[in-house]
LUMDREN-519362 format. One record per residue (C-alpha): x, y, z. Coordinates in steps of 0.25 Angstrom, whole numbers, padded with zeros to 4 digits, always signed. Layout:
BEGIN
torro px->X&py->Y&pz->Z
...
//
This chain:
BEGIN
torro px->+0339&py->+0474&pz->+0375
torro px->+0341&py->+0486&pz->+0367
torro px->+0355&py->+0491&pz->+0368
torro px->+0353&py->+0504&pz->+0361
torro px->+0349&py->+0516&pz->+0368
torro px->+0348&py->+0524&pz->+0355
torro px->+0349&py->+0518&pz->+0341
torro px->+0348&py->+0527&pz->+0329
torro px->+0355&py->+0518&pz->+0320
torro px->+0367&py->+0526&pz->+0317
torro px->+0369&py->+0528&pz->+0332
torro px->+0367&py->+0519&pz->+0344
torro px->+0368&py->+0522&pz->+0358
torro px->+0368&py->+0510&pz->+0367
torro px->+0362&py->+0509&pz->+0381
torro px->+0376&py->+0503&pz->+0386
torro px->+0383&py->+0516&pz->+0381
torro px->+0372&py->+0525&pz->+0387
torro px->+0374&py->+0518&pz->+0401
torro px->+0389&py->+0519&pz->+0400
torro px->+0388&py->+0533&pz->+0397
torro px->+0378&py->+0536&pz->+0408
torro px->+0387&py->+0529&pz->+0418
torro px->+0399&py->+0537&pz->+0414
torro px->+0392&py->+0550&pz->+0415
torro px->+0386&py->+0547&pz->+0428
torro px->+0400&py->+0543&pz->+0434
torro px->+0406&py->+0556&pz->+0428
torro px->+0396&py->+0564&pz->+0435
torro px->+0398&py->+0558&pz->+0448
torro px->+0413&py->+0558&pz->+0447
torro px->+0414&py->+0572&pz->+0443
torro px->+0404&py->+0577&pz->+0454
torro px->+0412&py->+0570&pz->+0465
torro px->+0425&py->+0575&pz->+0459
torro px->+0420&py->+0589&pz->+0460
torro px->+0417&py->+0587&pz->+0474
torro px->+0431&py->+0582&pz->+0476
torro px->+0436&py->+0595&pz->+0469
torro px->+0443&py->+0586&pz->+0458
torro px->+0444&py->+0593&pz->+0444
torro px->+0432&py->+0591&pz->+0435
torro px->+0442&py->+0590&pz->+0423
torro px->+0450&py->+0580&pz->+0430
torro px->+0439&py->+0571&pz->+0433
torro px->+0433&py->+0573&pz->+0419
torro px->+0446&py->+0568&pz->+0413
torro px->+0447&py->+0557&pz->+0422
torro px->+0433&py->+0552&pz->+0419
torro px->+0434&py->+0554&pz->+0404
torro px->+0447&py->+0546&pz->+0403
torro px->+0443&py->+0536&pz->+0413
torro px->+0430&py->+0533&pz->+0406
torro px->+0437&py->+0530&pz->+0393
torro px->+0448&py->+0522&pz->+0400
torro px->+0437&py->+0515&pz->+0408
torro px->+0429&py->+0511&pz->+0395
torro px->+0441&py->+0506&pz->+0388
torro px->+0445&py->+0498&pz->+0401
torro px->+0431&py->+0492&pz->+0402
torro px->+0431&py->+0488&pz->+0387
torro px->+0445&py->+0482&pz->+0388
torro px->+0442&py->+0474&pz->+0400
torro px->+0429&py->+0468&pz->+0394
torro px->+0436&py->+0465&pz->+0381
torro px->+0448&py->+0458&pz->+0388
torro px->+0438&py->+0449&pz->+0395
torro px->+0431&py->+0446&pz->+0382
torro px->+0443&py->+0445&pz->+0373
torro px->+0439&py->+0432&pz->+0366
torro px->+0427&py->+0440&pz->+0360
torro px->+0433&py->+0453&pz->+0357
torro px->+0445&py->+0447&pz->+0350
torro px->+0436&py->+0441&pz->+0340
torro px->+0428&py->+0454&pz->+0340
torro px->+0438&py->+0466&pz->+0341
torro px->+0429&py->+0477&pz->+0336
torro px->+0419&py->+0474&pz->+0347
torro px->+0429&py->+0479&pz->+0357
torro px->+0426&py->+0493&pz->+0354
torro px->+0411&py->+0491&pz->+0354
torro px->+0409&py->+0495&pz->+0369
torro px->+0395&py->+0499&pz->+0367
torro px->+0391&py->+0484&pz->+0366
torro px->+0396&py->+0483&pz->+0381
torro px->+0408&py->+0477&pz->+0386
torro px->+0414&py->+0487&pz->+0396
torro px->+0419&py->+0480&pz->+0409
torro px->+0418&py->+0489&pz->+0421
torro px->+0430&py->+0483&pz->+0428
torro px->+0439&py->+0486&pz->+0416
torro px->+0434&py->+0500&pz->+0415
torro px->+0436&py->+0503&pz->+0430
torro px->+0450&py->+0497&pz->+0430
torro px->+0454&py->+0505&pz->+0418
torro px->+0448&py->+0518&pz->+0423
torro px->+0455&py->+0516&pz->+0437
torro px->+0468&py->+0515&pz->+0431
torro px->+0466&py->+0528&pz->+0423
torro px->+0460&py->+0535&pz->+0436
torro px->+0473&py->+0531&pz->+0444
torro px->+0482&py->+0536&pz->+0433
torro px->+0474&py->+0549&pz->+0431
torro px->+0473&py->+0552&pz->+0446
torro px->+0488&py->+0549&pz->+0448
torro px->+0491&py->+0558&pz->+0437
torro px->+0483&py->+0569&pz->+0443
torro px->+0487&py->+0567&pz->+0457
torro px->+0473&py->+0564&pz->+0462
torro px->+0469&py->+0553&pz->+0472
torro px->+0465&py->+0541&pz->+0464
torro px->+0455&py->+0536&pz->+0475
torro px->+0449&py->+0550&pz->+0476
torro px->+0445&py->+0549&pz->+0461
torro px->+0441&py->+0534&pz->+0462
torro px->+0432&py->+0537&pz->+0474
torro px->+0425&py->+0548&pz->+0465
torro px->+0425&py->+0538&pz->+0453
torro px->+0419&py->+0526&pz->+0459
torro px->+0406&py->+0532&pz->+0463
torro px->+0403&py->+0536&pz->+0448
torro px->+0409&py->+0523&pz->+0443
torro px->+0399&py->+0514&pz->+0451
torro px->+0387&py->+0522&pz->+0446
torro px->+0392&py->+0521&pz->+0432
torro px->+0393&py->+0506&pz->+0434
torro px->+0379&py->+0506&pz->+0439
torro px->+0374&py->+0513&pz->+0426
torro px->+0383&py->+0506&pz->+0416
torro px->+0378&py->+0493&pz->+0420
torro px->+0365&py->+0497&pz->+0413
torro px->+0373&py->+0498&pz->+0400
torro px->+0376&py->+0483&pz->+0402
torro px->+0361&py->+0480&pz->+0404
torro px->+0358&py->+0486&pz->+0390
torro px->+0370&py->+0479&pz->+0384
torro px->+0366&py->+0465&pz->+0390
torro px->+0378&py->+0464&pz->+0398
torro px->+0382&py->+0462&pz->+0413
torro px->+0371&py->+0452&pz->+0415
torro px->+0370&py->+0440&pz->+0424
torro px->+0365&py->+0425&pz->+0424
torro px->+0353&py->+0420&pz->+0417
torro px->+0341&py->+0422&pz->+0425
torro px->+0326&py->+0421&pz->+0422
torro px->+0316&py->+0432&pz->+0419
torro px->+0309&py->+0430&pz->+0432
torro px->+0322&py->+0432&pz->+0440
torro px->+0324&py->+0446&pz->+0433
torro px->+0309&py->+0449&pz->+0436
torro px->+0311&py->+0446&pz->+0451
torro px->+0322&py->+0457&pz->+0451
torro px->+0311&py->+0467&pz->+0448
torro px->+0319&py->+0472&pz->+0436
torro px->+0313&py->+0481&pz->+0425
torro px->+0308&py->+0473&pz->+0413
torro px->+0319&py->+0480&pz->+0404
torro px->+0330&py->+0474&pz->+0413
torro px->+0324&py->+0460&pz->+0412
torro px->+0322&py->+0461&pz->+0397
torro px->+0337&py->+0466&pz->+0396
torro px->+0342&py->+0454&pz->+0404
torro px->+0337&py->+0445&pz->+0394
torro px->+0351&py->+0442&pz->+0388
torro px->+0355&py->+0431&pz->+0378
torro px->+0341&py->+0424&pz->+0380
torro px->+0342&py->+0424&pz->+0395
torro px->+0338&py->+0433&pz->+0406
torro px->+0350&py->+0438&pz->+0414
torro px->+0353&py->+0443&pz->+0428
torro px->+0354&py->+0458&pz->+0427
torro px->+0368&py->+0459&pz->+0434
torro px->+0370&py->+0473&pz->+0427
torro px->+0359&py->+0478&pz->+0436
torro px->+0365&py->+0472&pz->+0448
torro px->+0378&py->+0479&pz->+0446
torro px->+0371&py->+0492&pz->+0442
torro px->+0363&py->+0491&pz->+0455
torro px->+0374&py->+0488&pz->+0464
torro px->+0383&py->+0499&pz->+0457
torro px->+0372&py->+0509&pz->+0460
torro px->+0372&py->+0505&pz->+0474
torro px->+0387&py->+0506&pz->+0475
torro px->+0386&py->+0520&pz->+0469
torro px->+0376&py->+0524&pz->+0479
torro px->+0385&py->+0519&pz->+0490
torro px->+0397&py->+0526&pz->+0485
torro px->+0389&py->+0539&pz->+0483
torro px->+0384&py->+0539&pz->+0497
torro px->+0397&py->+0536&pz->+0503
torro px->+0404&py->+0547&pz->+0496
torro px->+0393&py->+0557&pz->+0500
torro px->+0391&py->+0553&pz->+0515
torro px->+0404&py->+0547&pz->+0519
torro px->+0418&py->+0553&pz->+0519
torro px->+0425&py->+0543&pz->+0511
torro px->+0440&py->+0540&pz->+0511
torro px->+0447&py->+0541&pz->+0498
torro px->+0446&py->+0528&pz->+0491
torro px->+0434&py->+0523&pz->+0499
torro px->+0424&py->+0524&pz->+0488
torro px->+0433&py->+0518&pz->+0478
torro px->+0435&py->+0506&pz->+0487
torro px->+0420&py->+0504&pz->+0490
torro px->+0417&py->+0505&pz->+0475
torro px->+0427&py->+0494&pz->+0472
torro px->+0421&py->+0485&pz->+0483
torro px->+0407&py->+0488&pz->+0479
torro px->+0408&py->+0486&pz->+0464
torro px->+0417&py->+0474&pz->+0466
torro px->+0407&py->+0467&pz->+0475
torro px->+0396&py->+0471&pz->+0466
torro px->+0403&py->+0465&pz->+0454
torro px->+0408&py->+0452&pz->+0461
torro px->+0393&py->+0449&pz->+0464
torro px->+0387&py->+0453&pz->+0451
torro px->+0397&py->+0446&pz->+0443
torro px->+0392&py->+0433&pz->+0449
torro px->+0379&py->+0435&pz->+0442
torro px->+0384&py->+0440&pz->+0429
torro px->+0386&py->+0431&pz->+0417
torro px->+0393&py->+0440&pz->+0407
torro px->+0405&py->+0443&pz->+0415
torro px->+0419&py->+0445&pz->+0410
torro px->+0427&py->+0432&pz->+0413
torro px->+0441&py->+0428&pz->+0416
torro px->+0441&py->+0413&pz->+0415
torro px->+0430&py->+0409&pz->+0426
torro px->+0432&py->+0422&pz->+0433
torro px->+0423&py->+0434&pz->+0432
torro px->+0432&py->+0446&pz->+0429
torro px->+0423&py->+0456&pz->+0436
torro px->+0423&py->+0448&pz->+0449
torro px->+0438&py->+0447&pz->+0449
torro px->+0439&py->+0462&pz->+0447
torro px->+0428&py->+0465&pz->+0457
torro px->+0435&py->+0457&pz->+0468
torro px->+0448&py->+0465&pz->+0466
torro px->+0440&py->+0477&pz->+0466
torro px->+0434&py->+0473&pz->+0480
torro px->+0447&py->+0470&pz->+0486
torro px->+0453&py->+0483&pz->+0480
torro px->+0441&py->+0491&pz->+0486
torro px->+0443&py->+0484&pz->+0500
torro px->+0458&py->+0486&pz->+0500
torro px->+0456&py->+0501&pz->+0496
torro px->+0445&py->+0503&pz->+0507
torro px->+0454&py->+0497&pz->+0517
torro px->+0466&py->+0506&pz->+0512
torro px->+0458&py->+0519&pz->+0512
torro px->+0453&py->+0517&pz->+0526
torro px->+0467&py->+0513&pz->+0532
torro px->+0473&py->+0525&pz->+0525
torro px->+0462&py->+0534&pz->+0532
torro px->+0464&py->+0528&pz->+0545
torro px->+0479&py->+0530&pz->+0544
torro px->+0477&py->+0545&pz->+0540
torro px->+0468&py->+0547&pz->+0552
torro px->+0478&py->+0541&pz->+0562
torro px->+0489&py->+0549&pz->+0555
torro px->+0481&py->+0562&pz->+0556
//
């Protein structure tokens, strides 16, 4: 698999970088568009997004390095080579969430209102970003046969790209991209056709993506590990429980307000 989109010798642009940038720009467009409908300052959202992306990338890299410390302690310079891959989405989300909470509180803006806006763009960005993993030969699953991949009716370039380390691999990157895209469509439709309570879209994102990762990690063979545990599954279970808790809390609050009103 050719990892380079453009290679002029003196400059090289990788497919991984291209899809990460495309994911970021897509998320920004959606977030800015929705923020405008909510009459939130374009400058405020731009600042939030700019710093959030930087912090998110740093968090995603730090998270990945921590769980691969034995390798990076021997190859410290590679810590900075993020174009080679190695951005863990959970680390990025956690780091960005901390910043969003800080920035919203500083500006006296509802945290849940902002996260409801962000998660729709975020899940689309995740769907797009997984294609960067494909071109980098990451986020793959168990060893399978070529006929298994052909039975999935995959394009030949995906089948070819799934030949990693002398074996054909299950395209778990594609599973996640597909289900993240479905999650995006669900959230968009809910936002457009339903009057959502503040925090509802955030809770549904946590539940959807949490379940998605718990299932898909079962098939992945390059997961970050903590002993015998897959870190992404542990974090995803926490996300699911947090989403359920938030959903219940939001609905109970809404009922109390109706009774009080």
